[in-house]
KOLLUM-919671 format. One record per residue: residue number from 1; x, y, z of N, C-alpha, C in turn; residue in one letter. Coordinates in steps of 0.05 Angstrom, whole numbers, always signed. Example, Ala and Ser with C-alpha at 12.3 -4.5 7.8 and 13.67 -1.06 7.14 Angstrom:
% KOLLUM-919671
> num / n_xx / n_yy / n_zz / ca_xx / ca_yy / ca_zz / c_xx / c_yy / c_zz / residuo
> 1 / +264 / -114 / +156 / +246 / -90 / +156 / +264 / -66 / +156 / a;
> 2 / +257 / -45 / +142 / +273 / -21 / +143 / +258 / +1 / +157 / s;
***
This chain:
% KOLLUM-919671
> num / n_xx / n_yy / n_zz / ca_xx / ca_yy / ca_zz / c_xx / c_yy / c_zz / residuo
> 1 / +3366 / +2533 / +3390 / +3390 / +2518 / +3385 / +3411 / +2525 / +3406 / m;
> 2 / +3426 / +2506 / +3415 / +3446 / +2510 / +3435 / +3470 / +2525 / +3423 / i;
> 3 / +3481 / +2544 / +3438 / +3505 / +2558 / +3429 / +3529 / +2539 / +3427 / k;
> 4 / +3545 / +2543 / +3407 / +3568 / +2525 / +3403 / +3587 / +2526 / +3427 / k;
> 5 / +3592 / +2549 / +3438 / +3610 / +2551 / +3460 / +3598 / +2538 / +3485 / e;
> 6 / +3572 / +2539 / +3488 / +3559 / +2526 / +3511 / +3560 / +2495 / +3508 / n;
> 7 / +3556 / +2486 / +3483 / +3558 / +2458 / +3478 / +3586 / +2447 / +3485 / y;
> 8 / +3606 / +2463 / +3477 / +3633 / +2455 / +3483 / +3639 / +2453 / +3513 / a;
> 9 / +3628 / +2471 / +3528 / +3631 / +2471 / +3557 / +3617 / +2446 / +3569 / k;
> 10 / +3593 / +2441 / +3560 / +3578 / +2417 / +3569 / +3594 / +2392 / +3563 / l;
> 11 / +3603 / +2390 / +3539 / +3618 / +2366 / +3531 / +3643 / +2362 / +3548 / k;
> 12 / +3657 / +2383 / +3553 / +3682 / +2381 / +3568 / +3677 / +2372 / +3597 / e;
> 13 / +3656 / +2383 / +3609 / +3651 / +2378 / +3637 / +3634 / +2354 / +3643 / k;
> 14 / +3614 / +2349 / +3624 / +3595 / +2328 / +3630 / +3593 / +2306 / +3608 / y;
> 15 / +3611 / +2307 / +3589 / +3609 / +2289 / +3566 / +3610 / +2259 / +3574 / g;
> 16 / +3623 / +2253 / +3596 / +3625 / +2225 / +3605 / +3604 / +2217 / +3625 / n;
> 17 / +3588 / +2237 / +3635 / +3568 / +2230 / +3656 / +3540 / +2240 / +3650 / i;
> 18 / +3536 / +2252 / +3626 / +3509 / +2260 / +3618 / +3506 / +2253 / +3588 / a;
> 19 / +3483 / +2259 / +3576 / +3480 / +2252 / +3548 / +3457 / +2267 / +3536 / s;
> 20 / +3448 / +2258 / +3513 / +3425 / +2269 / +3498 / +3406 / +2247 / +3491 / w;
> 21 / +3381 / +2254 / +3489 / +3360 / +2234 / +3482 / +3360 / +2230 / +3452 / a;
> 22 / +3383 / +2220 / +3442 / +3387 / +2213 / +3414 / +3402 / +2186 / +3414 / i;
> 23 / +3393 / +2168 / +3397 / +3406 / +2142 / +3394 / +3408 / +2135 / +3365 / w;
> 24 / +3426 / +2116 / +3359 / +3427 / +2105 / +3332 / +3401 / +2090 / +3327 / d;
> 25 / +3394 / +2086 / +3301 / +3370 / +2071 / +3294 / +3372 / +2043 / +3304 / k;
> 26 / +3350 / +2031 / +3314 / +3350 / +2004 / +3324 / +3360 / +1984 / +3302 / p;
> 27 / +3375 / +1965 / +3311 / +3385 / +1944 / +3293 / +3384 / +1917 / +3308 / c;
> 28 / +3364 / +1901 / +3302 / +3359 / +1877 / +3318 / +3381 / +1856 / +3316 / k;
> 29 / +3399 / +1860 / +3298 / +3421 / +1840 / +3295 / +3443 / +1845 / +3315 / s;
> 30 / +3441 / +1868 / +3329 / +3462 / +1875 / +3348 / +3452 / +1873 / +3377 / k;
> 31 / +3471 / +1870 / +3395 / +3464 / +1867 / +3424 / +3448 / +1892 / +3433 / k;
> 32 / +3427 / +1886 / +3449 / +3411 / +1907 / +3460 / +3399 / +1925 / +3439 / n;
> 33 / +3393 / +1913 / +3415 / +3379 / +1928 / +3394 / +3393 / +1954 / +3387 / d;
> 34 / +3420 / +1953 / +3387 / +3437 / +1976 / +3379 / +3435 / +1999 / +3399 / n;
> 35 / +3428 / +1994 / +3424 / +3425 / +2016 / +3443 / +3453 / +2028 / +3449 / i;
> 36 / +3474 / +2013 / +3445 / +3501 / +2023 / +3450 / +3515 / +2035 / +3426 / s;
> 37 / +3500 / +2038 / +3404 / +3512 / +2049 / +3380 / +3522 / +2077 / +3385 / g;
> 38 / +3544 / +2085 / +3372 / +3557 / +2110 / +3377 / +3558 / +2129 / +3353 / e;
> 39 / +3547 / +2121 / +3331 / +3548 / +2138 / +3307 / +3535 / +2165 / +3311 / e;
> 40 / +3514 / +2166 / +3328 / +3499 / +2190 / +3332 / +3515 / +2212 / +3345 / w;
> 41 / +3537 / +2205 / +3360 / +3552 / +2225 / +3374 / +3581 / +2228 / +3364 / c;
> 42 / +3586 / +2218 / +3340 / +3613 / +2220 / +3329 / +3620 / +2248 / +3318 / l;
> 43 / +3600 / +2262 / +3309 / +3605 / +2288 / +3296 / +3589 / +2309 / +3311 / n;
> 44 / +3604 / +2327 / +3324 / +3591 / +2348 / +3340 / +3573 / +2366 / +3324 / d;
> 45 / +3581 / +2374 / +3300 / +3565 / +2392 / +3284 / +3538 / +2379 / +3276 / d;
> 46 / +3539 / +2353 / +3269 / +3514 / +2339 / +3262 / +3497 / +2335 / +3287 / e;
> 47 / +3510 / +2329 / +3309 / +3495 / +2325 / +3334 / +3481 / +2350 / +3342 / l;
> 48 / +3494 / +2373 / +3340 / +3482 / +2398 / +3348 / +3457 / +2405 / +3332 / m;
> 49 / +3455 / +2395 / +3308 / +3431 / +2400 / +3291 / +3407 / +2385 / +3302 / k;
> 50 / +3411 / +2364 / +3318 / +3389 / +2348 / +3328 / +3383 / +2354 / +3358 / n;
> 51 / +3399 / +2371 / +3370 / +3394 / +2378 / +3398 / +3370 / +2397 / +3401 / i;
> 52 / +3354 / +2392 / +3421 / +3332 / +2409 / +3428 / +3336 / +2420 / +3456 / k;
> 53 / +3328 / +2444 / +3461 / +3334 / +2457 / +3487 / +3309 / +2463 / +3504 / t;
> 54 / +3286 / +2456 / +3495 / +3262 / +2463 / +3510 / +3259 / +2447 / +3536 / k;
> 55 / +3268 / +2422 / +3535 / +3266 / +2404 / +3558 / +3293 / +2393 / +3567 / y;
> 56 / +3296 / +2389 / +3593 / +3319 / +2374 / +3603 / +3308 / +2351 / +3620 / v;
> 57 / +3316 / +2327 / +3614 / +3307 / +2303 / +3629 / +3327 / +2298 / +3652 / l;
> 58 / +3317 / +2296 / +3676 / +3334 / +2293 / +3700 / +3328 / +2268 / +3715 / v;
> 59 / +3347 / +2250 / +3716 / +3345 / +2226 / +3733 / +3357 / +2231 / +3760 / a;
> 60 / +3355 / +2212 / +3778 / +3365 / +2217 / +3806 / +3395 / +2215 / +3808 / l;
> 61 / +3406 / +2191 / +3801 / +3435 / +2187 / +3803 / +3442 / +2163 / +3785 / n;
> 62 / +3468 / +2160 / +3779 / +3477 / +2138 / +3763 / +3474 / +2112 / +3778 / p;
> 63 / +3468 / +2090 / +3764 / +3467 / +2064 / +3776 / +3495 / +2052 / +3775 / h;
> 64 / +3503 / +2040 / +3798 / +3529 / +2027 / +3798 / +3545 / +2034 / +3823 / g;
> 65 / +3571 / +2030 / +3823 / +3588 / +2036 / +3846 / +3606 / +2059 / +3841 / d;
> 66 / +3615 / +2072 / +3862 / +3631 / +2096 / +3859 / +3657 / +2093 / +3845 / e;
> 67 / +3671 / +2071 / +3849 / +3696 / +2066 / +3836 / +3693 / +2064 / +3806 / d;
> 68 / +3672 / +2051 / +3797 / +3667 / +2048 / +3769 / +3660 / +2075 / +3756 / a;
> 69 / +3645 / +2091 / +3770 / +3637 / +2117 / +3760 / +3661 / +2136 / +3758 / e;
> 70 / +3678 / +2136 / +3778 / +3702 / +2153 / +3777 / +3721 / +2144 / +3755 / q;
> 71 / +3723 / +2118 / +3750 / +3739 / +2108 / +3729 / +3728 / +2117 / +3702 / s;
> 72 / +3702 / +2116 / +3699 / +3689 / +2124 / +3674 / +3695 / +2153 / +3668 / k;
> 73 / +3695 / +2170 / +3688 / +3699 / +2199 / +3684 / +3727 / +2204 / +3673 / e;
> 74 / +3747 / +2187 / +3679 / +3774 / +2193 / +3671 / +3783 / +2175 / +3647 / h;
> 75 / +3767 / +2155 / +3640 / +3774 / +2139 / +3617 / +3771 / +2155 / +3591 / d;
> 76 / +3786 / +2146 / +3571 / +3785 / +2159 / +3545 / +3762 / +2148 / +3529 / n;
> 77 / +3738 / +2155 / +3537 / +3714 / +2144 / +3523 / +3701 / +2166 / +3506 / i;
> 78 / +3685 / +2158 / +3488 / +3672 / +2177 / +3470 / +3651 / +2193 / +3486 / l;
> 79 / +3653 / +2219 / +3486 / +3634 / +2236 / +3501 / +3605 / +2230 / +3493 / p;
> 80 / +3588 / +2230 / +3512 / +3559 / +2226 / +3510 / +3550 / +2197 / +3506 / w;
> 81 / +3569 / +2179 / +3503 / +3562 / +2152 / +3494 / +3555 / +2133 / +3517 / s;
> 82 / +3560 / +2141 / +3542 / +3557 / +2121 / +3564 / +3531 / +2123 / +3578 / q;
> 83 / +3526 / +2145 / +3592 / +3502 / +2146 / +3608 / +3477 / +2147 / +3591 / n;
> 84 / +3457 / +2130 / +3598 / +3431 / +2128 / +3585 / +3434 / +2115 / +3557 / f;
> 85 / +3456 / +2102 / +3551 / +3460 / +2090 / +3525 / +3474 / +2063 / +3526 / h;
> 86 / +3470 / +2048 / +3547 / +3485 / +2022 / +3549 / +3468 / +1998 / +3557 / t;
> 87 / +3445 / +2002 / +3569 / +3431 / +1979 / +3581 / +3404 / +1974 / +3567 / s;
> 88 / +3392 / +1951 / +3573 / +3366 / +1945 / +3563 / +3345 / +1964 / +3573 / a;
> 89 / +3348 / +1974 / +3598 / +3329 / +1994 / +3608 / +3331 / +2020 / +3593 / n;
> 90 / +3356 / +2027 / +3584 / +3359 / +2052 / +3568 / +3344 / +2050 / +3542 / d;
> 91 / +3341 / +2025 / +3532 / +3325 / +2021 / +3507 / +3296 / +2029 / +3511 / r;
> 92 / +3286 / +2025 / +3535 / +3258 / +2033 / +3541 / +3255 / +2063 / +3538 / k;
> 93 / +3274 / +2078 / +3548 / +3273 / +2107 / +3546 / +3275 / +2116 / +3517 / l;
> 94 / +3294 / +2103 / +3502 / +3297 / +2110 / +3474 / +3271 / +2106 / +3459 / r;
> 95 / +3259 / +2083 / +3462 / +3234 / +2077 / +3447 / +3211 / +2095 / +3456 / d;
> 96 / +3211 / +2103 / +3481 / +3189 / +2120 / +3491 / +3190 / +2148 / +3481 / a;
> 97 / +3214 / +2159 / +3478 / +3217 / +2187 / +3470 / +3218 / +2191 / +3440 / v;
> 98 / +3223 / +2169 / +3425 / +3226 / +2172 / +3396 / +3200 / +2183 / +3384 / r;
> 99 / +3204 / +2204 / +3368 / +3181 / +2217 / +3355 / +3166 / +2236 / +3372 / g;
> 100 / +3176 / +2241 / +3396 / +3163 / +2261 / +3414 / +3180 / +2286 / +3417 / t;
> 101 / +3170 / +2306 / +3430 / +3185 / +2330 / +3434 / +3208 / +2327 / +3454 / s;
> 102 / +3210 / +2304 / +3468 / +3233 / +2299 / +3485 / +3257 / +2289 / +3470 / f;
> 103 / +3253 / +2279 / +3446 / +3275 / +2269 / +3430 / +3295 / +2292 / +3424 / e;
> 104 / +3320 / +2287 / +3429 / +3340 / +2308 / +3425 / +3346 / +2324 / +3450 / g;
> 105 / +3331 / +2319 / +3472 / +3336 / +2335 / +3497 / +3360 / +2325 / +3512 / s;
> 106 / +3370 / +2342 / +3529 / +3393 / +2336 / +3546 / +3383 / +2318 / +3569 / y;
> 107 / +3399 / +2298 / +3576 / +3393 / +2280 / +3598 / +3416 / +2280 / +3618 / i;
> 108 / +3409 / +2283 / +3643 / +3430 / +2284 / +3664 / +3420 / +2273 / +3690 / t;
> 109 / +3437 / +2270 / +3709 / +3430 / +2261 / +3736 / +3432 / +2284 / +3755 / d;
> 110 / +3415 / +2285 / +3776 / +3417 / +2306 / +3796 / +3442 / +2301 / +3813 / l;
> 111 / +3445 / +2277 / +3824 / +3469 / +2270 / +3840 / +3488 / +2255 / +3821 / f;
> 112 / +3503 / +2270 / +3806 / +3519 / +2259 / +3784 / +3542 / +2241 / +3794 / k;
> 113 / +3553 / +2248 / +3816 / +3577 / +2233 / +3826 / +3570 / +2217 / +3851 / r;
> 114 / +3545 / +2208 / +3852 / +3536 / +2191 / +3875 / +3523 / +2166 / +3864 / k;
> 115 / +3539 / +2149 / +3850 / +3527 / +2124 / +3840 / +3520 / +2105 / +3862 / p;
> 116 / +3497 / +2092 / +3860 / +3490 / +2071 / +3880 / +3474 / +2049 / +3865 / t;
> 117 / +3471 / +2027 / +3879 / +3455 / +2005 / +3868 / +3428 / +2006 / +3882 / n;
> 118 / +3416 / +2029 / +3883 / +3389 / +2032 / +3895 / +3385 / +2060 / +3906 / g;
> 119 / +3360 / +2070 / +3903 / +3354 / +2097 / +3912 / +3355 / +2099 / +3943 / e;
> 120 / +3347 / +2078 / +3956 / +3347 / +2079 / +3986 / +3376 / +2082 / +3997 / d;
> 121 / +3395 / +2070 / +3984 / +3423 / +2072 / +3992 / +3432 / +2101 / +3988 / r;
> 122 / +3424 / +2113 / +3967 / +3432 / +2141 / +3961 / +3423 / +2159 / +3984 / l;
> 123 / +3398 / +2155 / +3993 / +3387 / +2172 / +4014 / +3404 / +2171 / +4039 / k;
> 124 / +3416 / +2148 / +4044 / +3432 / +2145 / +4068 / +3459 / +2159 / +4065 / k;
> 125 / +3468 / +2164 / +4040 / +3495 / +2174 / +4035 / +3496 / +2204 / +4031 / e;
> 126 / +3472 / +2217 / +4029 / +3472 / +2246 / +4024 / +3459 / +2261 / +4047 / i;
> 127 / +3467 / +2287 / +4049 / +3454 / +2304 / +4069 / +3444 / +2329 / +4055 / n;
> 128 / +3435 / +2349 / +4070 / +3423 / +2372 / +4058 / +3444 / +2389 / +4042 / e;
> 129 / +3468 / +2389 / +4052 / +3490 / +2403 / +4038 / +3495 / +2390 / +4010 / d;
> 130 / +3494 / +2363 / +4010 / +3497 / +2349 / +3984 / +3475 / +2356 / +3965 / d;
> 131 / +3451 / +2358 / +3976 / +3427 / +2365 / +3959 / +3431 / +2393 / +3947 / e;
> 132 / +3439 / +2412 / +3963 / +3442 / +2440 / +3954 / +3464 / +2442 / +3933 / k;
> 133 / +3486 / +2428 / +3937 / +3508 / +2429 / +3918 / +3500 / +2416 / +3892 / k;
> 134 / +3485 / +2394 / +3893 / +3476 / +2381 / +3869 / +3457 / +2399 / +3853 / a;
> 135 / +3439 / +2413 / +3867 / +3421 / +2431 / +3854 / +3435 / +2455 / +3841 / v;
> 136 / +3455 / +2466 / +3856 / +3470 / +2488 / +3845 / +3485 / +2480 / +3820 / e;
> 137 / +3496 / +2456 / +3820 / +3510 / +2447 / +3796 / +3490 / +2443 / +3773 / e;
> 138 / +3467 / +2432 / +3779 / +3447 / +2427 / +3758 / +3438 / +2454 / +3746 / l;
> 139 / +3435 / +2474 / +3762 / +3427 / +2500 / +3751 / +3448 / +2512 / +3732 / e;
> 140 / +3473 / +2509 / +3739 / +3495 / +2518 / +3722 / +3495 / +2502 / +3696 / k;
> 141 / +3490 / +2477 / +3698 / +3489 / +2459 / +3675 / +3466 / +2467 / +3656 / e;
> 142 / +3443 / +2472 / +3668 / +3419 / +2479 / +3652 / +3423 / +2506 / +3639 / i;
> 143 / +3437 / +2524 / +3652 / +3441 / +2551 / +3641 / +3457 / +2550 / +3615 / a;
> 144 / +3473 / +2529 / +3611 / +3487 / +2527 / +3586 / +3470 / +2517 / +3563 / l;
> 145 / +3446 / +2508 / +3570 / +3428 / +2497 / +3549 / +3407 / +2518 / +3541 / i;
> 146 / +3393 / +2529 / +3561 / +3372 / +2549 / +3555 / +3364 / +2562 / +3581 / s;
> 147 / +3353 / +2587 / +3579 / +3343 / +2600 / +3602 / +3313 / +2596 / +3606 / d;
> 148 / +3301 / +2580 / +3588 / +3272 / +2575 / +3589 / +3266 / +2545 / +3589 / k;
> 149 / +3285 / +2529 / +3599 / +3282 / +2500 / +3598 / +3260 / +2490 / +3618 / t;
> 150 / +3245 / +2470 / +3610 / +3226 / +2456 / +3627 / +3240 / +2431 / +3637 / i;
> 151 / +3239 / +2426 / +3663 / +3252 / +2403 / +3674 / +3232 / +2380 / +3676 / l;
> 152 / +3242 / +2357 / +3666 / +3225 / +2332 / +3666 / +3239 / +2312 / +3685 / i;
> 153 / +3227 / +2308 / +3708 / +3238 / +2289 / +3727 / +3232 / +2260 / +3719 / a;
> 154 / +3252 / +2243 / +3720 / +3249 / +2215 / +3714 / +3244 / +2200 / +3740 / l;
> 155 / +3220 / +2200 / +3749 / +3213 / +2186 / +3774 / +3205 / +2205 / +3797 / g;
> 156 / +3192 / +2194 / +3817 / +3181 / +2210 / +3839 / +3203 / +2223 / +3856 / d;
> 157 / +3224 / +2208 / +3862 / +3244 / +2218 / +3881 / +3259 / +2242 / +3871 / k;
> 158 / +3267 / +2241 / +3846 / +3281 / +2265 / +3836 / +3261 / +2288 / +3832 / v;
> 159 / +3236 / +2281 / +3826 / +3215 / +2302 / +3823 / +3212 / +2317 / +3850 / f;
> 160 / +3213 / +2302 / +3872 / +3210 / +2315 / +3898 / +3234 / +2334 / +3904 / n;
> 161 / +3258 / +2325 / +3897 / +3281 / +2343 / +3901 / +3279 / +2368 / +3884 / y;
> 162 / +3272 / +2365 / +3859 / +3270 / +2388 / +3841 / +3248 / +2407 / +3850 / l;
> 163 / +3226 / +2397 / +3859 / +3205 / +2414 / +3870 / +3214 / +2428 / +3895 / n;
> 164 / +3229 / +2415 / +3912 / +3238 / +2426 / +3937 / +3256 / +2451 / +3932 / k;
> 165 / +3273 / +2450 / +3912 / +3293 / +2471 / +3908 / +3288 / +2489 / +3884 / y;
> 166 / +3273 / +2479 / +3864 / +3272 / +2494 / +3838 / +3244 / +2500 / +3828 / l;
> 167 / +3225 / +2497 / +3845 / +3197 / +2501 / +3836 / +3191 / +2530 / +3829 / s;
> 168 / +3207 / +2549 / +3839 / +3203 / +2577 / +3832 / +3212 / +2584 / +3804 / g;
> 169 / +3237 / +2580 / +3798 / +3247 / +2589 / +3771 / +3240 / +2571 / +3748 / p;
> 170 / +3232 / +2546 / +3753 / +3227 / +2527 / +3731 / +3200 / +2515 / +3732 / y;
> 171 / +3190 / +2508 / +3708 / +3167 / +2490 / +3706 / +3178 / +2462 / +3709 / i;
> 172 / +3167 / +2446 / +3726 / +3176 / +2419 / +3732 / +3154 / +2399 / +3728 / i;
> 173 / +3158 / +2379 / +3712 / +3138 / +2358 / +3708 / +3153 / +2331 / +3711 / r;
> 174 / +3138 / +2309 / +3712 / +3151 / +2283 / +3715 / +3138 / +2262 / +3698 / k;
> 175 / +3155 / +2242 / +3692 / +3146 / +2217 / +3680 / +3158 / +2195 / +3697 / i;
> 176 / +3148 / +2171 / +3693 / +3159 / +2149 / +3708 / +3188 / +2143 / +3699 / r;
> 177 / +3204 / +2132 / +3717 / +3231 / +2125 / +3709 / +3230 / +2101 / +3690 / h;
> 178 / +3247 / +2101 / +3671 / +3247 / +2081 / +3650 / +3255 / +2053 / +3660 / f;
> 179 / +3267 / +2052 / +3684 / +3275 / +2026 / +3695 / +3254 / +2014 / +3712 / a;
> 180 / +3230 / +2027 / +3714 / +3208 / +2016 / +3730 / +3202 / +1988 / +3720 / y;
> 181 / +3200 / +1970 / +3739 / +3199 / +1941 / +3733 / +3175 / +1933 / +3716 / r;
> 182 / +3152 / +1945 / +3721 / +3127 / +1936 / +3707 / +3119 / +1956 / +3686 / f;
> 183 / +3138 / +1969 / +3674 / +3132 / +1990 / +3654 / +3123 / +1977 / +3628 / l;
> 184 / +3100 / +1985 / +3618 / +3090 / +1977 / +3592 / +3100 / +1996 / +3571 / d;
> 185 / +3115 / +1988 / +3551 / +3127 / +2006 / +3531 / +3107 / +2025 / +3518 / p;
> 186 / +3084 / +2014 / +3509 / +3065 / +2031 / +3496 / +3053 / +2052 / +3515 / k;
> 187 / +3046 / +2043 / +3539 / +3035 / +2062 / +3559 / +3055 / +2083 / +3566 / e;
> 188 / +3081 / +2076 / +3567 / +3102 / +2095 / +3573 / +3104 / +2116 / +3551 / y;
> 189 / +3104 / +2107 / +3527 / +3105 / +2125 / +3504 / +3081 / +2144 / +3504 / h;
> 190 / +3057 / +2132 / +3509 / +3033 / +2148 / +3509 / +3033 / +2169 / +3531 / d;
> 191 / +3045 / +2161 / +3554 / +3048 / +2180 / +3576 / +3064 / +2204 / +3568 / e;
> 192 / +3086 / +2199 / +3554 / +3103 / +2221 / +3545 / +3089 / +2238 / +3524 / i;
> 193 / +3075 / +2225 / +3505 / +3061 / +2240 / +3484 / +3039 / +2258 / +3497 / v;
> 194 / +3025 / +2248 / +3516 / +3004 / +2264 / +3530 / +3017 / +2288 / +3544 / d;
> 195 / +3039 / +2284 / +3558 / +3052 / +2306 / +3572 / +3063 / +2327 / +3553 / l;
> 196 / +3077 / +2318 / +3532 / +3089 / +2337 / +3513 / +3067 / +2352 / +3497 / t;
> 197 / +3045 / +2338 / +3491 / +3024 / +2352 / +3478 / +3013 / +2376 / +3494 / d;
> 198 / +3010 / +2371 / +3521 / +3000 / +2392 / +3538 / +3021 / +2414 / +3542 / r;
> 199 / +3046 / +2407 / +3545 / +3067 / +2427 / +3548 / +3071 / +2443 / +3523 / l;
> 200 / +3071 / +2429 / +3500 / +3075 / +2443 / +3475 / +3052 / +2463 / +3469 / d;
> 201 / +3029 / +2456 / +3479 / +3006 / +2474 / +3475 / +3003 / +2494 / +3498 / k;
> 202 / +3023 / +2493 / +3516 / +3024 / +2511 / +3539 / +3000 / +2507 / +3558 / k;
> 203 / +2991 / +2482 / +3560 / +2971 / +2475 / +3580 / +2987 / +2464 / +3604 / i;
> 204 / +2993 / +2482 / +3623 / +3011 / +2475 / +3645 / +2995 / +2464 / +3668 / i;
> 205 / +2992 / +2438 / +3669 / +2979 / +2425 / +3691 / +2989 / +2396 / +3694 / r;
***
C-alpha cells in the first residue's frame, strides 16, 4: 500500500498530468461509456484502498499541443481525472486492465511536459539531456510509489527509452499502446493477462 505522505506528494506534483488505472463503472448511457467519470477519484482515502504499487504503466508523452498541456497543469481541475481518462482510446486501456493485476496501478508519461500530436514529432523536439532529465524525474516519481515496482512500457518507443536508462535497477516489460489503430480489445486484454500471470508467478521472461 502506498504511504499517505507519498500519495500526497504525487497528487500535488502530478495530479493533473498522471493518473491511476482506475475508472468508474461503464455506463453506456453516457458519452464514451463513462470513461470521463470522476467518482473514482473524489475521495482520497477510498482511492488509496484501490491503489496497487507492484506495477507502474509508462506511456511516452501526452497527446496534444504544449499550450493546452500547460493550461491543464494550472487549471483548477480534479486531480487524476484528466490523463488516461478522457478519450475513446483511454476506454481501450480501461477495458483491457479491468480484472487484471494492472488495475489500480499508477499511470504516467515519460516525457510529461512534451505533448505532441505524434511520436515522430517528439523525437525531433528532444535531445539526450531531455531524455536524462525525464528519466531522473520518473525515478523520483516511482520512488514515491514503491522500491520494487515493475515498469510496464505502453508501446515500443517508451520501452526502448526505459531499457536504455533503467534496465539495471528495474524489471521492464511492455504491452502495446492502447491507441494502436488495429488493436483487438479481446487480444489486448489477453496479452495483459498472459503478461501479468507470468510476472505474478515470477516467471521473468
